[in-house]
N, C-alpha and C positions, 0 to 999 in steps of 0.2 A: 504494500500500500504506500503510495507516495504522500507527501505532506499535504498537497492540495485536496486529495480525497479525504484525508483525515480531518482537515479543517472543515470540509463540508459536513462531515458526520457530526462533528462537535457543534457546528453552528446550528444544525438541525435539532440537536439535543437542547441547545440553549433556547431556541425559539419554541420548544415544545413539540416539534415534529417527530421526535424519536425519544424513547425512554432509554435509560442508561444500560439496561440489559441488551437492547438491540445494538447499541453502539459497541459494547464490549464483544458481543457475539460476532459482529461484522469484522472487528479488528482481529479477533482470534482466527476467523476463517481465512482472512488474508494472510496472516502470518504462517498458517499451517496448510496453505493451499497445496495440493499435490499436483505436480507436473509430470504426468506419466510415471508416477512412483517416486518422484524427486520432491522432497519437501523444501521449499524455498524459505529464505529469511529476508524478505524485502525491506524490513526496517533496520537492517544491520547498519546501513550507512548513517542513518539518523542516530542510532544508538551508540555506535562505536567509531564512526568516522572511517570505516573500512568497508569496501564493497563486498557483496556476496562473492564467494569463491566456489565455483562448481568443480568438483573433482571429476576430471575427464575419465580416468581409468575406471572401467566397469560399467560405463554407461553407453547406451545405444546412440546412434546418430539422431534418432527421433527425440530422445530425452534431451540431448544437448541442444537441438533446435528449439524445443519448447522452452527450455530454461533461458536461452538467449532472448527469445521473444518476450518472455515474461519479465525478465530482470534488466534488460538493456535500459539505459546505457551503463548503469553501475554494476557491471558484472565482469568477472575474470574467470577463465576456464583453465585449470591447471592440470599437470600430470597427464597431458594428452599422449595417447598411444601413437605409434607410427601409422596405424590404420586411420585413426581419427585425424591426424595431420594430413594424410594423403587425401582424405575426403573432406577437407576443411571447407571448401566452397559449398558442399552439399548441405551442411548443417549451420554454417555461420551466415549464409544468405547475404553476404556482402556487408554485414554489420560489424564484424570484428576484424582485427589484424592479428597475424600469427607471428610469434617469435619462436622459431624452430629450436634454437639452442636451449631456450628456457622451457620448452614444451608448454608454452602459455599463450592463450589468446585473450585479447582485451579490446574493449571499445575505445577507439581513438580519442573520443572526447574526454576520457578519463586522464589520459597522458597529456592532453593539451590544456588542462585546467590551470587555475592560478597556482603559483608556486609559493610555498611558505619559507620564511627566512631561517631555515635550520641548516646546520652543518653536520650532515650524516656521512660517515665513511663506511665503505664496504671493502673488506680485505679478504683475499684468498691466500691460502698457503701455496697452492699450485694452480696450474691452468686447468687441471682436471676438475677443480671445484667451481669453475666459471658458470656452468649451467645453473647451479643452485644460487650462486650470487646474482646472476642475471634475473632469475625468477624473483628474488627478493627486491632487487632494484626496480623492476617494473611494478611490483606491488606498491612500493613506496611512492613511485612516481604517480600512480593512480590515486594516491591520497594527497598529492600536491607537495610531496616531500622529496626534494632532490637528494640523490645519494651518489657521491663520487666513488668510483670503483678503482681499486688498486689491486691488480692481480699478481700472483706469483711472488709474494713477499714473505715466504715461509722461513722458519728458523734455520733451515739448512744453509742460509746465507744471511746473517743478521745485517749485513751492510745494505741489504735491499729495504729493510724496514727503518733503519736509522734516520733517513731523510724525512720520514713522515712523523717523527716523534712530536715535533712542535705543533703540527696540525692536529694530532690526536689529543693533545692536552686541551685544545680549544674546541673540541667536537661537542655537538649536542648529543650524539649517540654514535655507537660503532657496532657494526656487525662483522663477525669473523667467521669465515667458512673454511674449515680445514679438516684434512683426513689424517690417516696414520696416527701418530701419537698426539697430534692436534695441540701442541704446546703453544702455538701462535696465539690462541685465545688468552691463555694465562699471561703471556708476555704483554699483550696489548692492554689487558685489564690492569696490569701493574704500572702502566705508563699514564693512562688517562683517568681522570675523575668521572668521566661520562659513563652512562650505562653501557655495558658491553653485552651483546647477545651473541652467544656462541652456537654455531650450527655444525654439528659433526657431519662429515661428508663421507660417502661411500666411494667417491671417485679417487682413483689413483692408489688405492690400498694394495698392500702386498700380501694380505692374509685373506682367507675366505670368510671373514667376519662381517663384511659389507657395512662397515662404519660403526659396528658395536664397540670396537676398541677405541675409536675416537670419542664416542659418547661417554664411555667409562672414564677416559682420561680427562675430558672436560668437566665431568661431574666431580672429579677428584681434585680439581684445581685448588691450589693453596691460596689463591687470591679471593678474599671474601666478596660476595655480591655478584660474581659472574653468573649470568643467566644462560641456561642451556635449553635448547629446544630439540625437537625430534630430528632424527637423521634425515638429511637432505631437505629439510623443511624451510625453504626460503620464505614461503608464505607465512609460517608461524613467526619467523624472525621479524618480518615486516610488520605484522599485526602487533607484536610486542612493542616495537618502536613507536607505532602510532599511539598505543595506549599510554605509554610513558610520556610522550610529548603532549598529549591531550590533557593529562593530569596537570602538567606544568602550566598549560594555557589557562585551565580553570582556576588554578591558584592565583595567577597573575590578575585574572579578571575579578576574582573575589577580593 
């Protein structure tokens, strides 16, 4: 339900055209409306400042098409399969743009919106972590938050990270995507006072653990306050950043 429709409902209630039970029932129907088996969350943008993210994996082309129709323009479609990307034009109907490396589709109006004055940095340990970092970057851009990406600055060569130290100290927030022992996140969190979101990556690993070793390493960080999300979850990292920055905005306004 968009804000205009919500205002109309509330105005009808104010003028006596609807009772409160009708208004609540209508809101609940909108929030839980099924899209060919997909339950949407159309009020997420108003509630969290983050668009609805539809998980592509496991959904049919028809489900994706209906989700886009219902949720556009504030919709992202993540974790697209090769088949879904190959058939992109069939279900996106010209409404979305596709970022193949990130396996993410987005409505262009989200990326072209107003930009907020934050300094967010995205760091990757290696180039194998770039798809996850790019997913995170696009999600942040969809929320009007620019994020500067620095790739391949892992601890195997500290000289690559050293020039960024002064920038990190003045950051609004930092996202670190790293695999293997993933100590880059701990190092960055020891440099900057800003919130650091750590994303364990399954890319580039030399074990069959698919990122679990990176997850355990990040969770075991000796730097207090390092926040860790799920393996390869650039979307979760972006959502965490948005929540943190929105709380700061609300405190300033209050």
